[in-house]
N, C-alpha and C positions, 0 to 999 in steps of 0.2 A: 289355379288356387294355390299351389305349392309356390310357384314363382312370385305371386304376390306376397305370400308370407315371408319368403326369403328377402324380398326388397325391403319389407317393413323392418326385418331384423337387422339387414344391413344399414338402413338409415339410422337406426338406433344406435349402431356402433359408431357411425360417423359423429353423431351428436356427442356420444360419450367421449370420443377421441378429441373432438373439438373442445369440449369442456376440460379435458386433460391438458391439451395444448395451451388453452386460456390460463389454466392455473399454473403450468410450467412458466409460461411467459411472466405471469404476474410475480411468481417467486424469483424468477431471473431478474426481473426489474427491481424487486425489493432488495435482493442481494447486491445488485449494482448500486443502488442508494446507500445501503450499508457500508459497501466498500468505499464509496466516495467520502461518506462521513468519517469513517475510520481513518482514511488518508488525511482528511483535513485535520483531524485530532493529532495525528502522529507528526505532521508538518508543523503544527503549533508546538508540539512538545520538543521537536528537533530545534526549533528556533530558539526555545527557552534554554535547551541544554548548551546551544551554540553561545548564547549570551553568558551563561554561567562559566563556560570554558574561557571565554575571552576575559572575563573578570579575574579568574584564577591566574590566567597567564600574565595579565597586566600586573598583578600584585605578587608574582613569583619573584624569588631571588634567584635568577637563573644560574644554573651551573651546566655549561655546555660541553659536550663531547664533539670535538671537530673531525671531520674527515677532509678530503681533499676539496669537496665540492659543497659541503654544507656543515652545519652544526645542529645539535639536537639537545635540548635541555633534558637532563636526567629526571627532573621533578615534574615538570609539566608537559613535556613531549613536544614542545614548540620546536618547529624545524625552520631554520632560516638558510637561505641560499648564500654561499660565499662568492658566488659568481655574479658580478655586477655588469 
């Protein structure tokens, strides 16, 4: 009788553990979806910022500081190689 009772208790634990595992998996999958959405938003934001930077650099009246191998604009930080 005690063995049967133990088996019933153990099977209840397995079910509870299974439910917890399912909840954890669902939470993990939800987090994965959330991360992917955030990444997409950040990629779009990065693209927008790159476009803005490009526009600033196109309209900049560059003042370069030269080194042996490159030059950098002190205003917009555009770097150009001097090695062709």
